[in-house]
DSSP file (Angstrom, degrees, kcal/mol; ACC not computed):
  #  RESIDUE AA STRUCTURE BP1 BP2  ACC     N-H-->O    O-->H-N    N-H-->O    O-->H-N    TCO  KAPPA ALPHA  PHI   PSI    X-CA   Y-CA   Z-CA
    1    1 A M              0   0    0      0, 0.0     2,-0.1     0, 0.0     0, 0.0   0.000 360.0 360.0 360.0 140.9    0.0    0.0    0.0
    2    2 A T     >  -     0   0    0      1,-0.1     4,-1.6     4,-0.0     5,-0.1  -0.461 360.0-111.8 -85.9 164.3    1.2    3.4   -0.8
    3    3 A E  H  > S+     0   0    0      1,-0.2     4,-1.8     2,-0.2     5,-0.1   0.877 116.8  53.7 -62.3 -39.1    1.2    6.2    1.7
    4    4 A S  H  > S+     0   0    0      1,-0.2     4,-1.7     2,-0.2    -1,-0.2   0.859 106.5  51.5 -68.3 -34.2   -1.6    8.1   -0.1
    5    5 A S  H  > S+     0   0    0      1,-0.2     4,-1.7     2,-0.2    -1,-0.2   0.838 108.4  52.4 -71.1 -30.5   -3.9    5.1   -0.1
    6    6 A M  H  X S+     0   0    0     -4,-1.6     4,-1.6     2,-0.2    -2,-0.2   0.870 106.6  53.7 -68.9 -36.4   -3.3    4.8    3.7
    7    7 A E  H  X S+     0   0    0     -4,-1.8     4,-0.6     1,-0.2    -2,-0.2   0.906 107.8  50.0 -63.1 -41.5   -4.3    8.4    4.1
    8    8 A V  H >< S+     0   0    0     -4,-1.7     3,-0.8     1,-0.2    -1,-0.2   0.895 108.4  53.1 -63.4 -40.6   -7.6    7.8    2.2
    9    9 A E  H 3< S+     0   0    0     -4,-1.7    -1,-0.2     1,-0.2    -2,-0.2   0.837 114.7  40.9 -63.9 -33.3   -8.3    4.8    4.5
   10   10 A N  H 3< S+     0   0    0     -4,-1.6    -1,-0.2    -3,-0.1    -2,-0.2   0.417  87.5 115.3 -96.0   0.8   -7.9    6.9    7.6
   11   11 A K  S << S-     0   0    0     -3,-0.8    53,-0.1    -4,-0.6    -3,-0.0  -0.543  75.4-108.3 -74.1 131.3   -9.6   10.0    6.4
   12   12 A P        -     0   0    0      0, 0.0     2,-0.4     0, 0.0    51,-0.2  -0.287  31.0-168.6 -58.5 141.1  -12.8   10.8    8.3
   13   13 A N     >  -     0   0    0     49,-2.9     4,-2.3     1,-0.1     5,-0.2  -0.815   7.8-179.6-134.6  93.0  -16.0   10.2    6.4
   14   14 A W  H  > S+     0   0    0     -2,-0.4     4,-3.0     1,-0.2     5,-0.3   0.866  80.0  54.7 -62.9 -39.3  -19.0   11.7    8.2
   15   15 A V  H  > S+     0   0    0      2,-0.2     4,-2.5     1,-0.2     5,-0.2   0.953 111.9  42.5 -63.2 -49.9  -21.6   10.6    5.7
   16   16 A V  H  > S+     0   0    0      1,-0.2     4,-2.6     2,-0.2    46,-0.2   0.915 115.7  51.1 -61.7 -42.7  -20.6    6.9    5.9
   17   17 A G  H  X S+     0   0    0     -4,-2.3     4,-2.5    44,-0.3    -2,-0.2   0.914 111.5  45.9 -61.6 -44.8  -20.3    7.1    9.7
   18   18 A I  H  X S+     0   0    0     -4,-3.0     4,-2.5     2,-0.2    -1,-0.2   0.916 113.6  48.9 -66.9 -42.7  -23.7    8.7   10.1
   19   19 A L  H  X S+     0   0    0     -4,-2.5     4,-2.5    -5,-0.3    -2,-0.2   0.913 113.6  47.0 -63.3 -41.6  -25.4    6.2    7.8
   20   20 A A  H  X S+     0   0    0     -4,-2.6     4,-2.9    -5,-0.2     5,-0.2   0.900 111.6  51.4 -65.5 -39.9  -23.7    3.3    9.6
   21   21 A A  H  X S+     0   0    0     -4,-2.5     4,-2.7    -5,-0.2    -2,-0.2   0.904 110.7  48.0 -64.1 -41.6  -24.7    4.8   12.9
   22   22 A I  H  X S+     0   0    0     -4,-2.5     4,-2.4     2,-0.2    -2,-0.2   0.939 113.7  47.6 -63.7 -46.5  -28.3    5.1   11.8
   23   23 A G  H  X S+     0   0    0     -4,-2.5     4,-1.4     2,-0.2    -2,-0.2   0.931 115.1  44.3 -61.1 -46.2  -28.3    1.5   10.5
   24   24 A A  H  X S+     0   0    0     -4,-2.9     4,-1.8     1,-0.2    -1,-0.2   0.909 113.5  51.3 -65.4 -42.1  -26.8    0.1   13.6
   25   25 A G  H  X S+     0   0    0     -4,-2.7     4,-2.7    -5,-0.2    -1,-0.2   0.877 106.0  55.0 -62.4 -37.8  -29.0    2.1   15.8
   26   26 A L  H  X S+     0   0    0     -4,-2.4     4,-2.4     2,-0.2    -1,-0.2   0.839 103.1  56.3 -66.2 -32.1  -32.1    0.9   14.0
   27   27 A I  H  X S+     0   0    0     -4,-1.4     4,-1.6     2,-0.2    -1,-0.2   0.956 112.7  41.1 -61.8 -49.0  -31.1   -2.7   14.6
   28   28 A G  H  X S+     0   0    0     -4,-1.8     4,-2.4     1,-0.2    -2,-0.2   0.865 112.7  56.4 -63.8 -35.8  -31.0   -1.9   18.3
   29   29 A G  H  X S+     0   0    0     -4,-2.7     4,-2.8     2,-0.2    -2,-0.2   0.860 103.4  53.0 -65.8 -36.4  -34.2    0.1   17.9
   30   30 A I  H  X S+     0   0    0     -4,-2.4     4,-2.6     2,-0.2    -1,-0.2   0.918 110.3  48.0 -64.2 -42.6  -36.1   -2.8   16.4
   31   31 A A  H  X S+     0   0    0     -4,-1.6     4,-2.5     2,-0.2     5,-0.3   0.921 112.2  49.8 -62.0 -43.0  -35.1   -5.0   19.3
   32   32 A Y  H  X S+     0   0    0     -4,-2.4     4,-2.4     1,-0.2    -2,-0.2   0.935 112.9  46.3 -60.0 -47.9  -36.2   -2.2   21.7
   33   33 A A  H  X S+     0   0    0     -4,-2.8     4,-2.6     2,-0.2    -2,-0.2   0.893 112.6  50.1 -63.7 -41.4  -39.6   -1.9   19.9
   34   34 A A  H  X S+     0   0    0     -4,-2.6     4,-2.2     2,-0.2     5,-0.2   0.935 112.9  45.0 -64.3 -46.7  -40.1   -5.6   19.9
   35   35 A V  H  X S+     0   0    0     -4,-2.5     4,-2.1     1,-0.2     6,-0.5   0.914 114.8  49.5 -63.5 -41.9  -39.4   -6.1   23.5
   36   36 A M  H  X S+     0   0    0     -4,-2.4     4,-1.6    -5,-0.3    -2,-0.2   0.908 111.6  49.1 -63.1 -42.0  -41.6   -3.1   24.4
   37   37 A A  H  < S+     0   0    0     -4,-2.6    -1,-0.2     1,-0.2    -2,-0.2   0.883 118.9  36.7 -66.2 -38.9  -44.5   -4.3   22.3
   38   38 A Y  H  < S+     0   0    0     -4,-2.2    -1,-0.2    -5,-0.2    -2,-0.2   0.688 126.9  33.6 -93.6 -18.5  -44.5   -7.8   23.7
   39   39 A T  H  < S-     0   0    0     -4,-2.1    -3,-0.2     2,-0.3    -2,-0.2   0.579  93.3-134.2-106.4 -14.1  -43.6   -7.2   27.3
   40   40 A E  S  < S+     0   0    0     -4,-1.6     2,-0.3    -5,-0.4    -4,-0.2   0.765  75.1  97.8  62.1  27.3  -45.4   -3.8   27.6
   41   41 A N  S    S-     0   0    0     -6,-0.5     2,-0.4    -5,-0.2    -2,-0.3  -0.967  73.8-123.7-138.6 153.8  -42.3   -2.5   29.4
   42   42 A E        -     0   0    0     -2,-0.3     2,-0.6    -3,-0.1    -9,-0.1  -0.832  22.2-148.0 -95.4 140.1  -39.2   -0.6   28.4
   43   43 A I    >>  -     0   0    0     -2,-0.4     3,-1.1   -11,-0.1     4,-0.9  -0.940   2.8-152.6-112.8 117.0  -35.9   -2.3   29.2
   44   44 A G  H >> S+     0   0    0     -2,-0.6     4,-1.8     1,-0.3     3,-0.5   0.823  91.9  63.9 -58.6 -35.6  -33.1    0.1   30.0
   45   45 A Y  H 3> S+     0   0    0      1,-0.3     4,-2.1     2,-0.2    -1,-0.3   0.859  99.5  54.5 -59.1 -34.0  -30.4   -2.2   28.8
   46   46 A L  H <> S+     0   0    0     -3,-1.1     4,-2.0     2,-0.2    -1,-0.3   0.818 103.2  55.0 -72.4 -28.9  -31.8   -2.0   25.3
   47   47 A A  H <X S+     0   0    0     -4,-0.9     4,-2.0    -3,-0.5    -1,-0.2   0.896 108.3  50.0 -64.9 -39.4  -31.5    1.8   25.4
   48   48 A I  H  X S+     0   0    0     -4,-1.8     4,-2.8     1,-0.2    -2,-0.2   0.912 107.2  54.3 -63.5 -42.0  -27.8    1.3   26.3
   49   49 A V  H  X S+     0   0    0     -4,-2.1     4,-2.8     1,-0.2     5,-0.2   0.908 105.9  52.3 -60.2 -42.3  -27.5   -1.1   23.3
   50   50 A I  H  X S+     0   0    0     -4,-2.0     4,-2.4     1,-0.2    -1,-0.2   0.949 112.0  46.2 -58.1 -48.6  -28.8    1.6   21.0
   51   51 A G  H  X S+     0   0    0     -4,-2.0     4,-2.6    80,-0.3     5,-0.2   0.906 113.2  48.6 -61.3 -43.3  -26.3    4.1   22.2
   52   52 A L  H  X S+     0   0    0     -4,-2.8     4,-2.7     2,-0.2     5,-0.3   0.922 112.4  48.2 -63.5 -44.5  -23.4    1.7   22.0
   53   53 A L  H  X S+     0   0    0     -4,-2.8     4,-2.4    -5,-0.2     5,-0.2   0.919 113.5  47.0 -63.0 -43.7  -24.3    0.6   18.5
   54   54 A V  H  X S+     0   0    0     -4,-2.4     4,-2.2    -5,-0.2    -2,-0.2   0.951 115.5  44.6 -63.3 -50.2  -24.7    4.2   17.3
   55   55 A G  H  X S+     0   0    0     -4,-2.6     4,-2.0    -5,-0.2     5,-0.2   0.920 115.1  47.4 -61.7 -45.9  -21.4    5.3   18.9
   56   56 A F  H  X S+     0   0    0     -4,-2.7     4,-3.1    -5,-0.2     5,-0.3   0.933 112.4  49.0 -63.2 -46.3  -19.4    2.3   17.7
   57   57 A A  H  X>S+     0   0    0     -4,-2.4     4,-2.5    -5,-0.3     5,-0.7   0.891 110.2  51.5 -63.1 -39.5  -20.7    2.5   14.1
   58   58 A L  H  X5S+     0   0    0     -4,-2.2     4,-1.3    -5,-0.2     6,-0.7   0.923 116.3  40.5 -63.3 -43.3  -19.9    6.2   13.9
   59   59 A V  H  X5S+     0   0    0     -4,-2.0     4,-1.1    -5,-0.2    -2,-0.2   0.934 119.4  44.3 -70.0 -46.5  -16.4    5.7   15.1
   60   60 A K  H  <5S+     0   0    0     -4,-3.1    -2,-0.2    -5,-0.2    -3,-0.2   0.930 127.5  25.3 -67.4 -48.0  -15.7    2.5   13.1
   61   61 A F  H  <5S+     0   0    0     -4,-2.5   -44,-0.3    -5,-0.3    -3,-0.2   0.766 127.5  43.7 -93.4 -27.1  -17.2    3.5    9.8
   62   62 A G  H  <<S-     0   0    0     -4,-1.3   -49,-2.9    -5,-0.7    -3,-0.2   0.625  93.2-140.4 -90.1 -14.4  -16.9    7.3    9.9
   63   63 A K     <  +     0   0    0     -4,-1.1     2,-0.4   -51,-0.2    -4,-0.2   0.879  58.8 126.8  54.3  41.1  -13.4    7.2   11.3
   64   64 A V        +     0   0    0     -6,-0.7    -1,-0.2    -5,-0.2    -2,-0.2  -0.966  29.4 167.2-126.8 145.2  -14.2   10.1   13.6
   65   65 A S        +     0   0    0     -2,-0.4     2,-0.3    76,-0.1    76,-0.2  -0.590  36.0 103.0-158.1  88.7  -13.7   10.3   17.4
   66   66 A N  S  > S-     0   0    0     74,-1.0     4,-2.2    -2,-0.1     5,-0.2  -0.901  82.9 -80.9-154.8-179.3  -14.1   13.8   18.9
   67   67 A I  H  > S+     0   0    0     -2,-0.3     4,-2.4     1,-0.2     5,-0.2   0.891 126.5  53.4 -61.2 -40.4  -16.5   15.9   20.8
   68   68 A A  H  > S+     0   0    0      1,-0.2     4,-2.5     2,-0.2    -1,-0.2   0.916 109.5  48.9 -60.7 -42.2  -18.5   16.8   17.7
   69   69 A A  H  > S+     0   0    0     71,-0.2     4,-2.7     1,-0.2    72,-0.3   0.881 109.4  53.5 -64.4 -37.1  -18.8   13.1   16.8
   70   70 A G  H  X S+     0   0    0     -4,-2.2     4,-2.4    70,-0.4    -2,-0.2   0.906 109.7  46.9 -63.0 -42.2  -20.0   12.5   20.4
   71   71 A I  H  X S+     0   0    0     -4,-2.4     4,-2.4     2,-0.2     5,-0.2   0.933 113.3  48.4 -65.9 -45.8  -22.7   15.1   20.1
   72   72 A V  H  X S+     0   0    0     -4,-2.5     4,-2.6     1,-0.2    -2,-0.2   0.928 113.2  48.2 -59.8 -45.3  -23.9   13.7   16.7
   73   73 A A  H  X S+     0   0    0     -4,-2.7     4,-2.7     1,-0.2    -1,-0.2   0.904 110.9  50.4 -63.2 -41.9  -23.9   10.2   18.1
   74   74 A A  H  X S+     0   0    0     -4,-2.4     4,-2.3     2,-0.2    -1,-0.2   0.916 112.1  47.0 -64.1 -42.6  -25.9   11.2   21.2
   75   75 A V  H  X S+     0   0    0     -4,-2.4     4,-2.5     2,-0.2    -2,-0.2   0.929 113.3  48.6 -64.6 -44.9  -28.5   13.1   19.1
   76   76 A L  H  X S+     0   0    0     -4,-2.6     4,-2.7    -5,-0.2     5,-0.2   0.922 111.1  50.7 -60.3 -44.1  -28.8   10.1   16.7
   77   77 A A  H  X S+     0   0    0     -4,-2.7     4,-2.6     1,-0.2    -1,-0.2   0.903 111.1  48.8 -62.1 -41.3  -29.2    7.7   19.6
   78   78 A L  H  X S+     0   0    0     -4,-2.3     4,-2.6     2,-0.2     5,-0.2   0.923 112.5  47.1 -64.0 -44.2  -31.9    9.8   21.2
   79   79 A V  H  X S+     0   0    0     -4,-2.5     4,-2.5     2,-0.2    -2,-0.2   0.932 115.4  45.1 -64.2 -45.5  -33.9   10.2   18.0
   80   80 A I  H  X S+     0   0    0     -4,-2.7     4,-2.3     2,-0.2    -2,-0.2   0.911 112.4  52.4 -65.2 -41.8  -33.6    6.4   17.3
   81   81 A W  H  X S+     0   0    0     -4,-2.6     4,-1.5    -5,-0.2    -2,-0.2   0.935 112.9  43.4 -59.4 -47.7  -34.5    5.6   20.9
   82   82 A F  H  X S+     0   0    0     -4,-2.6     4,-2.0     1,-0.2    -2,-0.2   0.899 112.3  52.5 -69.6 -38.0  -37.6    7.7   20.8
   83   83 A F  H  X S+     0   0    0     -4,-2.5     4,-2.6     1,-0.2    -1,-0.2   0.877 106.3  55.8 -61.0 -36.4  -38.6    6.5   17.4
   84   84 A S  H  X S+     0   0    0     -4,-2.3     4,-2.8     2,-0.2    -1,-0.2   0.858 104.3  52.8 -63.9 -35.7  -38.3    3.0   18.7
   85   85 A I  H  X S+     0   0    0     -4,-1.5     4,-2.3     2,-0.2    -1,-0.2   0.922 110.4  47.5 -64.1 -43.5  -40.7    3.8   21.5
   86   86 A E  H  X S+     0   0    0     -4,-2.0     4,-2.3     2,-0.2    -2,-0.2   0.917 113.8  46.8 -64.7 -42.5  -43.2    5.0   18.9
   87   87 A V  H  X S+     0   0    0     -4,-2.6     4,-2.8     2,-0.2    -2,-0.2   0.910 111.8  51.4 -64.4 -42.3  -42.7    1.9   16.8
   88   88 A G  H  X S+     0   0    0     -4,-2.8     4,-2.4     2,-0.2    -2,-0.2   0.888 110.3  48.9 -62.3 -39.3  -43.0   -0.3   19.9
   89   89 A T  H  X S+     0   0    0     -4,-2.3     4,-2.5     2,-0.2    -1,-0.2   0.917 113.3  46.2 -66.5 -43.0  -46.3    1.4   20.8
   90   90 A A  H  X S+     0   0    0     -4,-2.3     4,-2.1     2,-0.2    -2,-0.2   0.878 111.3  53.0 -66.0 -37.2  -47.6    1.0   17.2
   91   91 A W  H  X S+     0   0    0     -4,-2.8     4,-1.4     2,-0.2    -2,-0.2   0.926 110.6  46.8 -63.1 -45.0  -46.5   -2.7   17.3
   92   92 A Y  H  X S+     0   0    0     -4,-2.4     4,-0.8     1,-0.2     3,-0.4   0.918 110.2  53.0 -62.4 -43.5  -48.4   -3.2   20.5
   93   93 A A  H ><>S+     0   0    0     -4,-2.5     5,-2.5     1,-0.2     3,-0.6   0.867 104.6  56.5 -60.3 -35.7  -51.4   -1.5   19.1
   94   94 A A  H ><5S+     0   0    0     -4,-2.1     3,-1.3     1,-0.2    -1,-0.2   0.853 102.4  54.5 -64.9 -33.9  -51.3   -3.8   16.1
   95   95 A T  H 3<5S+     0   0    0     -4,-1.4    -1,-0.2    -3,-0.4    -2,-0.2   0.706 106.6  53.7 -71.2 -17.5  -51.5   -6.8   18.4
   96   96 A E  T <<5S-     0   0    0     -4,-0.8    -1,-0.2    -3,-0.6    -2,-0.2   0.300 131.6 -90.7 -98.5   7.6  -54.6   -5.3   19.8
   97   97 A G  T < 5S+     0   0    0     -3,-1.3    -3,-0.2     1,-0.4     2,-0.1   0.396  85.9 125.6 103.7  -3.3  -56.3   -5.0   16.4
   98   98 A W  S   <S-     0   0    0     -5,-2.5     2,-0.5    -6,-0.1    -1,-0.4  -0.484  70.6 -99.7 -81.1 158.6  -55.2   -1.5   15.3
   99   99 A G     >  -     0   0    0      1,-0.2     4,-2.6    -2,-0.1     5,-0.3  -0.696  28.0-142.7 -78.0 127.4  -53.4   -1.0   11.9
  100  100 A F  H  > S+     0   0    0     -2,-0.5     4,-2.7     1,-0.2     5,-0.2   0.944  97.9  40.1 -56.5 -54.0  -49.7   -0.7   12.6
  101  101 A F  H  > S+     0   0    0      1,-0.2     4,-2.5     2,-0.2    -1,-0.2   0.851 114.9  52.2 -70.6 -33.8  -49.0    1.9    9.9
  102  102 A D  H  > S+     0   0    0      2,-0.2     4,-1.9     1,-0.2    -1,-0.2   0.931 113.5  44.6 -64.1 -44.6  -52.1    3.9   10.6
  103  103 A F  H  X S+     0   0    0     -4,-2.6     4,-2.3     2,-0.2    -2,-0.2   0.927 114.3  48.7 -65.0 -45.7  -51.3    4.0   14.3
  104  104 A L  H  X S+     0   0    0     -4,-2.7     4,-2.8    -5,-0.3     5,-0.2   0.898 108.9  53.9 -62.1 -40.9  -47.6    4.9   13.6
  105  105 A K  H  X S+     0   0    0     -4,-2.5     4,-1.6     1,-0.2    -1,-0.2   0.912 109.6  47.5 -60.5 -43.2  -48.7    7.6   11.2
  106  106 A E  H  X S+     0   0    0     -4,-1.9     4,-1.1     2,-0.2    -1,-0.2   0.891 111.9  50.6 -65.2 -39.7  -50.9    9.2   13.8
  107  107 A E  H >< S+     0   0    0     -4,-2.3     3,-0.6     1,-0.2     7,-0.2   0.932 108.9  50.9 -62.7 -44.9  -48.1    9.0   16.4
  108  108 A L  H >< S+     0   0    0     -4,-2.8     3,-1.0     1,-0.3    -1,-0.2   0.815 105.2  56.9 -65.8 -29.8  -45.6   10.6   14.0
  109  109 A K  H 3< S+     0   0    0     -4,-1.6    -1,-0.3     1,-0.2     3,-0.2   0.822 115.8  37.5 -65.6 -30.4  -48.1   13.5   13.4
  110  110 A N  T <X S+     0   0    0     -4,-1.1     4,-2.4    -3,-0.6     3,-0.3  -0.076  75.0 129.1-114.0  32.3  -48.2   14.2   17.1
  111  111 A T  H <> S+     0   0    0     -3,-1.0     4,-2.7     1,-0.2     5,-0.2   0.880  72.2  54.7 -58.5 -41.1  -44.5   13.5   18.0
  112  112 A D  H  > S+     0   0    0     -3,-0.2     4,-2.0     1,-0.2    -1,-0.2   0.910 111.5  44.7 -60.6 -41.4  -44.1   16.8   19.9
  113  113 A E  H  > S+     0   0    0     -3,-0.3     4,-2.6     2,-0.2     5,-0.2   0.892 112.1  52.4 -68.8 -39.8  -47.1   16.0   22.1
  114  114 A L  H  X S+     0   0    0     -4,-2.4     4,-2.8    -7,-0.2    -2,-0.2   0.900 109.0  49.9 -63.6 -40.9  -45.9   12.5   22.6
  115  115 A I  H  X S+     0   0    0     -4,-2.7     4,-2.2     2,-0.2    -1,-0.2   0.932 111.3  49.2 -62.8 -45.1  -42.5   13.7   23.7
  116  116 A R  H  X S+     0   0    0     -4,-2.0     4,-0.9    -5,-0.2    -2,-0.2   0.942 115.4  42.9 -59.4 -48.4  -44.1   16.2   26.1
  117  117 A V  H >X S+     0   0    0     -4,-2.6     4,-1.0     1,-0.2     3,-0.5   0.902 111.6  54.9 -66.4 -41.5  -46.4   13.5   27.7
  118  118 A Y  H >X S+     0   0    0     -4,-2.8     3,-0.6     1,-0.2     4,-0.6   0.915 111.4  43.5 -59.1 -44.1  -43.6   10.9   27.8
  119  119 A F  H 3< S+     0   0    0     -4,-2.2    -1,-0.2     1,-0.2    -2,-0.2   0.604 106.9  61.1 -82.0 -10.3  -41.3   13.1   29.8
  120  120 A E  H << S+     0   0    0     -4,-0.9    -1,-0.2    -3,-0.5    -2,-0.2   0.712  89.7  75.0 -80.6 -21.0  -44.1   14.3   32.1
  121  121 A E  H << S-     0   0    0     -4,-1.0     2,-0.3    -3,-0.6    -2,-0.2   0.957 107.7 -46.7 -61.3 -59.3  -44.7   10.8   33.4
  122  122 A D    >X  -     0   0    0     -4,-0.6     3,-1.1     1,-0.1     4,-0.5  -0.967  54.2 -85.9-165.1 177.9  -41.7   10.2   35.7
  123  123 A V  H >> S+     0   0    0     -2,-0.3     4,-1.9     1,-0.3     3,-0.7   0.775 111.6  75.5 -66.7 -27.4  -38.0   10.5   36.2
  124  124 A K  H 3> S+     0   0    0      1,-0.2     4,-2.6     2,-0.2    -1,-0.3   0.826  87.2  62.2 -55.5 -32.6  -37.5    7.1   34.5
  125  125 A S  H <> S+     0   0    0     -3,-1.1     4,-1.9     1,-0.2    -1,-0.2   0.917 105.4  44.9 -60.6 -44.0  -38.1    8.8   31.1
  126  126 A Y  H <X S+     0   0    0     -3,-0.7     4,-2.3    -4,-0.5    -1,-0.2   0.869 111.2  54.0 -68.2 -36.9  -35.1   11.0   31.6
  127  127 A L  H  X S+     0   0    0     -4,-1.9     4,-2.3     2,-0.2    -2,-0.2   0.925 108.6  48.5 -62.9 -44.7  -33.0    8.0   32.8
  128  128 A F  H  X S+     0   0    0     -4,-2.6     4,-1.2     2,-0.2    -1,-0.2   0.880 109.6  52.4 -65.9 -37.0  -33.8    6.0   29.7
  129  129 A A  H  X S+     0   0    0     -4,-1.9     4,-2.4     1,-0.2     3,-0.4   0.924 111.4  47.1 -62.5 -42.9  -33.0    9.0   27.4
  130  130 A A  H  X S+     0   0    0     -4,-2.3     4,-2.6     1,-0.2    -2,-0.2   0.868 105.6  59.4 -65.7 -36.1  -29.6    9.2   29.2
  131  131 A L  H  < S+     0   0    0     -4,-2.3   -80,-0.3     1,-0.2    -1,-0.2   0.797 112.6  39.9 -63.9 -27.3  -29.1    5.5   28.9
  132  132 A A  H  X S+     0   0    0     -4,-1.2     4,-0.8    -3,-0.4    -2,-0.2   0.886 122.0  39.5 -84.4 -43.3  -29.3    5.9   25.1
  133  133 A A  H  X S+     0   0    0     -4,-2.4     4,-2.5     2,-0.2     5,-0.2   0.889 106.9  58.4 -79.1 -41.3  -27.4    9.2   24.7
  134  134 A V  H  X S+     0   0    0     -4,-2.6     4,-3.0     1,-0.2     5,-0.2   0.913 105.7  46.8 -63.8 -46.6  -24.5    8.8   27.2
  135  135 A P  H  > S+     0   0    0      0, 0.0     4,-2.5     0, 0.0     5,-0.3   0.905 113.2  50.9 -61.7 -37.8  -22.9    5.6   25.8
  136  136 A A  H  X S+     0   0    0     -4,-0.8     4,-2.4     2,-0.2     5,-0.4   0.938 114.3  43.6 -62.5 -46.4  -23.1    7.0   22.2
  137  137 A F  H  X S+     0   0    0     -4,-2.5     4,-2.4     1,-0.2     6,-0.4   0.913 112.8  53.1 -63.5 -43.7  -21.4   10.3   23.4
  138  138 A W  H  <>S+     0   0    0     -4,-3.0     6,-1.2    -5,-0.2     5,-1.2   0.918 116.1  37.3 -60.0 -47.0  -18.8    8.4   25.4
  139  139 A I  H ><5S+     0   0    0     -4,-2.5     3,-1.2    -5,-0.2    -2,-0.2   0.970 123.7  38.5 -72.1 -54.3  -17.7    6.1   22.5
  140  140 A A  H 3<5S+     0   0    0     -4,-2.4   -74,-1.0    -5,-0.3   -70,-0.4   0.797 110.7  60.5 -71.5 -27.3  -17.9    8.6   19.6
  141  141 A G  T 3<5S-     0   0    0     -4,-2.4    -1,-0.3    -5,-0.4    -2,-0.2   0.540 108.9-122.5 -76.8  -4.6  -16.6   11.5   21.7
  142  142 A G  T X 5S+     0   0    0     -3,-1.2     3,-1.0    -4,-0.2     4,-0.2   0.614  73.5 129.7  76.9  12.6  -13.4    9.6   22.3
  143  143 A L  G > < +     0   0    0     -5,-1.2     3,-1.1    -6,-0.4    -4,-0.2   0.773  62.0  64.8 -72.8 -24.9  -13.8    9.7   26.1
  144  144 A R  G 3  S+     0   0    0     -6,-1.2    -1,-0.2     1,-0.2    -5,-0.1   0.711 102.0  50.9 -69.3 -18.5  -13.3    6.0   26.5
  145  145 A N  G <  S+     0   0    0     -3,-1.0     2,-0.3    -6,-0.1    -1,-0.2   0.434  91.6  95.3 -98.4  -1.0   -9.7    6.4   25.3
  146  146 A R    <         0   0    0     -3,-1.1    -4,-0.0    -4,-0.2    -3,-0.0  -0.643 360.0 360.0 -94.8 149.8   -8.7    9.3   27.6
  147  147 A N              0   0    0     -2,-0.3    -1,-0.1     0, 0.0    -4,-0.0   0.431 360.0 360.0 -90.8 360.0   -6.9    8.8   30.9
């Protein structure tokens, strides 16, 4: 390998990193939604998994690891985590006879209201948000490598 080809391999690629982070996060999000739909509970460990997958994918495929990457990863993890809650709710509604996509469409129309209501319920809501965002920030922000 030439020196210039090694430089290309190590060059940060935000687009690839973000796309990989979204894909990896959605894998964790599907698991979160499925468990939520069938147990009627949220499991904090799965919020952590979403954050870990997002942070790792951004670093691995985007070749970035700095505070900006940590912020991007945390925001992506939060968005995917909350979308997973909406999908899980629609999935549960489908098991009760509602149309999955009709229910999800209505939820997405009222996302701002759903966020407000979700965070009014109890402190656990904030804890779950942190469980998704903090691992993503920690990994992508490069904090795990600092002494």
